[in-house]
C-alpha positions in Angstrom: -49.1 16.5 -22.1 -49.4 15.4 -18.2 -50.1 17.3 -15.5 -47.8 17.1 -12.7 -49.0 16.9 -9.2 -47.0 20.8 -8.5 -48.8 22.1 -10.9 -52.0 20.7 -9.2 -51.0 22.6 -6.1 -50.2 25.7 -7.6 -53.8 25.8 -10.0 -55.6 25.4 -5.5 -53.3 28.2 -3.8 -54.0 30.4 -7.1 -57.5 29.6 -6.5 -57.6 30.0 -3.4 -56.4 34.1 -3.9 -58.4 34.5 -6.8 -61.1 32.6 -7.5 -60.6 32.9 -11.2 -60.3 30.1 -12.9 -59.3 30.6 -15.5 -56.5 32.6 -14.7 -55.6 30.0 -11.7 -55.3 28.2 -14.6 -53.8 30.1 -16.6 -50.7 30.8 -14.1 -50.5 26.8 -13.1 -50.0 26.6 -16.7 -52.5 23.8 -18.0 -56.1 23.7 -19.8 -59.0 25.7 -18.3 -60.5 22.4 -19.1 -58.4 20.1 -16.7 -57.9 23.1 -14.4 -62.2 22.4 -13.8 -61.7 19.1 -12.9 -59.5 19.2 -10.7 -60.6 21.7 -8.8 -64.0 19.5 -8.1 -62.1 17.1 -6.7 -58.9 16.6 -3.8 -57.0 14.3 -6.1 -53.8 14.9 -7.5 -52.5 13.6 -11.0 -49.9 10.5 -9.2 -53.0 9.0 -7.4 -55.7 8.7 -10.9 -52.9 7.5 -12.4 -53.8 3.5 -12.9 -51.1 0.8 -13.1 -50.8 -0.4 -17.1 -51.5 -4.3 -17.0 -50.8 -4.7 -20.7 -48.2 -4.3 -23.2 -48.0 -2.4 -26.0 -45.7 -4.0 -28.2 -45.2 -7.7 -28.2 -43.1 -9.7 -25.3 -39.1 -10.5 -27.7 -38.7 -13.0 -25.9 -41.9 -14.7 -25.0 -41.0 -18.2 -26.9 -37.3 -18.0 -25.0 -38.9 -16.5 -21.8 -39.3 -20.3 -20.2 -36.0 -21.2 -21.0 -34.3 -18.3 -19.7 -36.4 -18.4 -16.6 -35.1 -22.6 -15.8 -31.4 -21.2 -16.2 -32.3 -18.8 -14.4 -33.1 -20.7 -11.3 -30.4 -23.3 -12.1 -27.4 -20.5 -12.4 -29.0 -17.5 -10.3 -25.6 -15.5 -11.3 -26.6 -15.9 -14.6 -26.0 -12.3 -16.4 -28.5 -11.3 -18.8 -25.6 -10.3 -21.6 -24.5 -14.0 -21.4 -27.9 -14.9 -21.9 -28.9 -12.7 -24.2 -25.6 -13.6 -26.0 -26.5 -17.4 -26.2 -30.4 -16.0 -27.8 -28.2 -14.5 -30.6 -26.1 -17.8 -31.6 -29.3 -20.0 -31.5 -31.4 -17.6 -33.1 -29.7 -15.7 -36.0 -31.5 -12.6 -37.3 -34.6 -13.0 -34.0 -33.0 -10.2 -31.7 -30.9 -7.0 -32.3 -28.3 -5.2 -30.4 -30.8 -2.5 -28.7 -32.3 -5.6 -27.1 -29.6 -6.4 -24.5 -31.4 -3.3 -22.4 -35.6 -5.3 -22.5 -33.8 -8.9 -21.3 -32.2 -6.6 -18.6 -35.0 -4.9 -17.7 -37.1 -8.3 -17.7 -34.4 -10.5 -16.0 -34.3 -7.0 -12.9 -38.4 -7.5 -12.6 -38.2 -11.1 -11.8 -35.5 -11.2 -9.6 -37.0 -8.5 -7.9 -41.1 -10.6 -7.2 -39.7 -14.2 -7.8 -35.7 -14.4 -7.6 -34.2 -16.4 -5.0 -34.1 -14.4 -1.2 -30.7 -12.0 -1.9 -28.5 -11.5 1.6 -29.2 -9.0 3.8 -27.5 -6.2 5.7 -28.2 -6.0 9.4 -26.5 -3.5 11.2 -24.9 -4.2 14.0 -24.9 -2.5 17.6 -21.7 -2.0 19.0 -21.0 -2.7 22.7 -18.1 -0.5 24.9 -14.9 -2.0 24.4 -15.9 -4.9 22.5 -13.2 -4.9 20.1 -10.5 -3.2 18.1 -10.5 -3.3 14.1 -7.2 -3.3 11.9 -7.0 -2.8 8.4 -3.9 -2.4 6.6 -4.9 0.6 3.5 -2.4 2.2 0.9 -1.4 6.3 1.3 0.1 6.4 -2.3 -3.1 8.9 -3.4 -1.6 11.4 -1.1 1.7 11.9 -2.8 3.6 12.2 0.5 6.8 13.0 -0.3 10.5 12.1 2.6 12.9 14.5 1.4 12.1 15.2 -2.1 11.5 11.2 -2.6 8.0 10.1 -3.3 6.3 7.7 -0.3 4.7 4.9 -1.7 3.4 2.6 1.6 0.4 2.1 3.4 -1.1 2.5 7.3 -1.7 0.1 9.1 -5.3 1.3 11.2 -6.7 0.4 14.2 -10.6 1.7 15.2 -12.3 0.4 17.8 -16.1 0.8 16.5 -18.0 1.9 19.8 -16.4 4.7 20.1 -14.2 5.1 16.3 -11.0 6.0 18.3 -8.2 5.5 15.9 -4.0 4.8 15.7 -2.2 4.1 12.9 1.4 3.3 12.0 3.3 3.7 8.7 4.2 0.5 7.9 5.6 -0.4 3.7 4.3 -4.4 3.6 1.2 -5.4 5.3 3.0 -8.4 7.4 3.2 -10.2 10.5 5.9 -7.4 10.9 3.7 -4.4 10.5 1.7 -6.2 12.9 4.2 -6.7 15.4 5.2 -2.8 15.3 1.3 -1.3 14.9 -0.7 -3.4 16.8 0.6 -3.1 20.2 1.3 1.4 19.3 -2.1 1.6 18.9 -3.0 -0.4 22.8 -0.2 1.6 24.6 -1.2 5.2 22.6 -4.9 4.0 25.1 -3.5 2.3 27.3 -6.8 -0.2 27.3 -6.7 -3.4 25.2 -10.5 -4.0 24.2 -11.4 -8.2 24.7 -10.7 -9.0 20.7 -8.9 -8.2 18.4 -10.2 -8.8 14.8 -8.3 -8.3 11.2 -9.4 -9.3 7.8 -8.5 -12.9 6.0 -4.8 -11.4 5.0 -1.8 -13.5 4.9 -0.5 -11.1 8.1 -2.6 -13.1 10.3 -4.0 -16.1 9.1 -2.9 -19.0 6.4 -5.1 -20.9 4.3 -6.1 -24.6 5.2 -8.0 -25.4 2.2 -10.3 -23.2 -0.1 -12.9 -22.1 2.3 -11.1 -22.1 5.5 -8.5 -20.3 7.0 -6.2 -20.1 9.9 -4.3 -18.2 12.1 -0.3 -18.0 12.0 1.4 -19.2 15.4 3.9 -15.6 15.7 0.0 -13.7 15.3 -1.6 -16.0 17.9 1.4 -15.3 20.2 1.1 -11.7 19.6 -2.3 -11.7 20.7 -2.2 -14.3 23.5 1.0 -11.5 24.8 -1.2 -8.4 24.2 -3.5 -10.2 26.5 -6.7 -9.9 23.5 -7.9 -12.3 21.7 -8.0 -12.5 18.0 -11.0 -12.6 15.7 -11.1 -12.6 11.7 -14.5 -12.4 9.5 -15.5 -14.8 7.4 -14.0 -15.0 3.5 -14.9 -12.5 1.7 -17.0 -10.7 3.9 -15.0 -7.2 4.1 -18.3 -6.3 5.4 -18.1 -7.6 8.6 -15.1 -5.0 9.4 -17.4 -3.1 7.8 -16.6 -0.1 10.7 -12.5 -0.1 9.9 -13.3 -0.6 6.3 -15.4 3.1 6.3 -13.1 4.9 8.4 -10.3 4.1 5.7 -11.5 6.5 3.7 -12.8 9.3 6.2 -9.6 9.1 7.4 -7.1 10.2 4.8 -9.7 13.0 3.6 -9.1 14.2 6.8 -5.4 13.5 6.9 -5.3 15.2 2.9 -7.2 17.9 4.5 -4.6 18.3 7.1 -2.0 18.3 4.2 -3.1 21.3 2.6 -3.7 23.7 5.7 0.2 22.0 6.3 0.8 23.6 3.2 3.7 21.2 1.9 3.1 17.4 1.7 7.0 17.2 2.3 8.7 15.6 5.1 12.9 15.9 6.0 12.4 12.9 7.6 10.4 10.2 8.5 9.9 10.8 12.1 9.7 13.7 10.7 6.6 12.6 9.8 5.7 9.3 12.0 5.8 13.0 14.4 3.7 14.8 11.9 0.5 12.0 11.6 1.0 11.0 15.4 -0.6 15.0 16.7 -2.9 14.2 13.4 -4.1 11.6 15.6 -4.6 12.5 19.1 -6.4 15.8 17.9 -8.6 13.7 15.8 -9.4 11.4 19.3 -9.9 14.6 20.7 -13.6 14.9 19.5 -14.6 11.6 20.8 -15.4 12.2 23.9 -18.0 10.8 26.2 -18.5 7.3 24.4 -14.4 6.7 24.1 -14.6 7.3 28.2 -17.7 4.6 28.0 -15.5 2.6 26.4 -12.0 3.8 28.9 -14.2 2.5 31.6 -14.8 -1.3 31.0 -11.4 -2.0 29.0 -8.7 -3.5 31.5 -5.3 -1.9 31.1 -2.6 -2.8 28.9 0.0 -4.6 30.9 1.8 -6.5 28.4 5.8 -5.6 27.9 6.8 -4.0 24.8 6.7 -6.4 21.8 9.9 -6.3 20.0 9.3 -5.0 16.0 11.0 -8.1 14.2 10.4 -12.1 13.5 13.8 -14.3 14.1 14.6 -17.0 11.5 17.8 -19.3 11.7 18.9 -19.4 8.2 22.1 -21.2 6.1 23.4 -18.8 3.4 23.5 -20.1 -0.2 26.2 -21.3 -1.1 25.9 -18.2 -3.7 26.5 -15.8 -0.5 22.5 -16.1 -0.4 19.8 -15.9 2.4 15.8 -16.2 0.9 13.5 -14.2 3.3 10.0 -14.9 2.6 9.2 -15.9 -0.8 12.4 -13.4 -1.3 16.3 -13.8 -2.3 19.0 -11.2 -0.2 22.5 -11.4 -0.7 25.3 -11.3 2.0 28.5 -10.8 3.0 30.8 -14.0 0.7 32.8 -14.1 4.1 29.4 -15.7 5.5 28.8 -18.5 3.0 27.8 -21.7 3.7 27.5 -20.7 7.6 24.1 -20.3 9.5 23.2 -16.5 10.3 20.4 -15.3 12.4 18.2 -13.4 10.7 15.8 -10.6 12.4 12.6 -9.1 9.5 11.2 -5.9 10.4 9.1 -3.7 8.6 11.1 -2.0 7.0 14.4 -4.1 7.1 16.3 -7.0 7.1 18.8 -7.6 10.0 21.8 -10.6 10.2 23.4 -12.0 12.4 26.6 -13.8 12.3 27.4 -14.9 15.9 25.4 -12.2 17.2 27.4 -9.4 15.9 25.4 -7.0 13.7 27.1 -8.6 10.0 24.9 -5.9 7.2 21.6 -4.4 6.9 19.1 -4.6 3.8 16.3 -2.7 2.8 13.4 -5.3 2.5 11.5 -5.6 -0.5 8.1 -5.5 -0.9 6.3 -8.3 -3.2 7.2 -11.8 -3.7 10.0 -13.7 -5.5 11.7 -10.8 -6.0 15.5 -10.8 -5.5 18.1 -8.2 -4.1 21.6 -8.7 -4.7 24.7 -6.2 -3.9 27.3 -6.5 -6.4 30.2 -5.6 -3.3 28.5 -8.9 -2.0 29.6 -11.6 -5.0 31.4 -9.4 -7.4 35.1 -10.3 -6.1 34.3 -13.9 -6.6 32.8 -13.1 -10.2 35.7 -11.6 -11.2 37.6 -15.1 -10.8 34.7 -17.3 -12.6 34.5 -14.3 -15.1 32.8 -17.4 -16.7 29.5 -17.0 -14.4 28.9 -13.9 -15.1 26.7 -13.5 -18.5 23.9 -16.5 -17.3 23.6 -15.7 -14.2 20.3 -15.8 -12.9 21.1 -12.2 -11.3 22.5 -10.5 -13.1 20.7 -7.0 -13.5 21.7 -6.7 -10.6 24.9 -6.3 -11.1 23.9 -3.6 -12.8 23.9 -0.3 -10.2 23.2 2.6 -13.4 21.7 3.2 -16.6 25.4 3.9 -17.1 26.2 0.8 -15.8 24.8 -1.0 -18.4 24.8 0.8 -20.9 29.1 0.8 -20.8 28.6 -3.5 -20.1 26.3 -3.0 -23.4 29.2 -0.9 -24.9 31.7 -3.5 -24.6 29.6 -6.4 -25.3 29.2 -5.0 -28.8 33.3 -4.3 -29.2 34.6 -6.6 -27.6 34.4 -11.2 -27.4 31.4 -12.5 -24.8 34.9 -13.1 -22.5 37.3 -10.6 -22.9 33.6 -8.2 -22.7 33.1 -9.6 -19.2 36.6 -9.4 -17.5 36.4 -6.2 -18.1 32.6 -5.0 -16.7 34.3 -7.2 -14.0 37.5 -4.8 -13.0 35.4 -2.4 -14.0 33.1 -3.0 -11.3 35.1 -4.7 -9.2 36.9 -0.9 -9.1 33.3 1.0 -7.6 33.4 -1.6 -5.0 36.9 -0.6 -3.9 36.2 2.7 -4.1 33.2 5.3 -5.0 30.7 4.0 -7.3 30.2 8.0 -8.6 33.4 8.4 -9.0 33.3 5.6 -11.5 30.2 5.9 -13.0 31.5 10.1 -13.0 34.3 8.3 -15.5 32.0 5.9 -17.4 29.9 8.6 -18.7 32.8 11.0 -19.5 34.3 7.8 -21.8 30.8 6.9 -23.0 30.3 10.5 -24.1 33.6 11.0 -25.8 32.3 7.6 -28.0 35.5 5.4 -26.3 34.7 2.5 -25.4 35.1 2.0 -21.3 38.3 -0.2 -20.5 38.4 -0.9 -16.9 42.5 0.2 -17.0 41.2 3.9 -18.6 38.5 4.0 -15.5 41.0 3.6 -12.9 43.8 5.6 -14.4 40.8 8.8 -13.9 39.3 8.3 -10.8 43.1 6.8 -9.4 43.2 9.5 -5.8 46.3 12.2 -6.8 49.7 11.2 -5.1 49.9 14.4 -2.9 53.9 15.3 -3.5 56.4 15.5 -0.1 58.4 19.4 0.2 61.3 19.2 -0.7 62.5 20.0 3.7 65.8 21.0 5.2 67.0 20.2 8.6 67.6 23.1 10.6 70.9 23.4 12.6 71.1 23.0 16.6 74.0 24.7 17.8 74.3 23.2 20.9 76.7 25.9 22.6 73.8 28.1 23.6 72.1 25.0 26.5 76.1 25.5 27.6 75.6 29.0 28.4 72.8 28.7 29.7 73.2 26.4 32.5 76.9 28.6 33.1 74.4 31.4 34.2 73.8 31.7 38.0 70.5 30.9 39.5 69.1 34.7 40.0 70.3 35.5 36.7 68.2 33.8 35.3 64.9 34.3 38.0 
């Protein structure tokens, strides 16, 4: 068994105390002869070892190694697994699965000695007040709820790399509307503006020009101009260039997680309560930035920009199906707006539709692309007149507001011919639009539970409001002679 450096040091320490080679060797855990060798020299085992210049077994890749080297020179990113599988196919029976690890070690050594130059990381010194970095990070792992409901959202996180001052705003998507809300909020909270604003190449700030180049969106450039900052981005695929805010995302979420533990609850009564709590968290965290923040504030200019509208505005024409298409997603609007031009304000969390400068409808904004939200109240009156359009309607799934409504249609479809089933269901849906959806759903639940088919007239009878009975009131008899007697009384008697 080889002797370690620690054993030799133990041996020499024991020799200094006892001067007895036998006892010292025993306590150091080595043979007396070995101990004698190390007592008479100042060397330690690691200094006596010489690198081995010979192989202990035949190199299994000796024949194919030149070909492997040529492939690596042409394609340096080739992996050992790919090359090994290729060798197994070309030379059946020559290689065993356990030899893959040997090839991986051999290639690793070649890359370290003779491989291509690697990209290096060069730590940068940040200048105070030079730039603000902004990035989006998901907050879903923190399991935050609003009024008991899961709140899936992002945080638009802005950081000053020199001092680590930061600010964040909850948002639903990585969008231009989120930047319009979040970046000004951070600047106005700071009260100063850096020279540059830096983001990654997300579609919120940039668009693709070609495979290797992206350009800033016009609306984003206008926002930066309004705020008095120069837009700056990172190279495509080089997220480390936005490293300060990237690294800060993880540290910030760990900090928020700890504060949630102290709070003892991850549920907030309202969205505003959550936002207010976050603001207090950021303020407390930023108070620890101290001197470096003072240095940044001293060199930055004051923010002079006026407040920024949190929405972008579009002018759209309502389709013949009473829908509008906003940012690749489709929304329904009241049927009265069909074929009309409307003004649409796109916020981070909602969409407002105006006609003749009057707000006609507010819609919850969809997250993602190529999605749709059709409100059955907007389309069912017209569809009831054209019931044949229901069965193959592109957005038919949106016309089942709950699972109960879907089960009701399935029951009708199984019991009636197609057209009659469609008409019956549309009548039920129209009833829900004119009354209370919850009342109609309750009636459907009862009918389905009884095993009956939910016909529209039966549902209507169950949800129809009770007509109040008119009480039998008799008109009192008024005797006018009493008033004549009052007139005949002297004024003094009346007083």
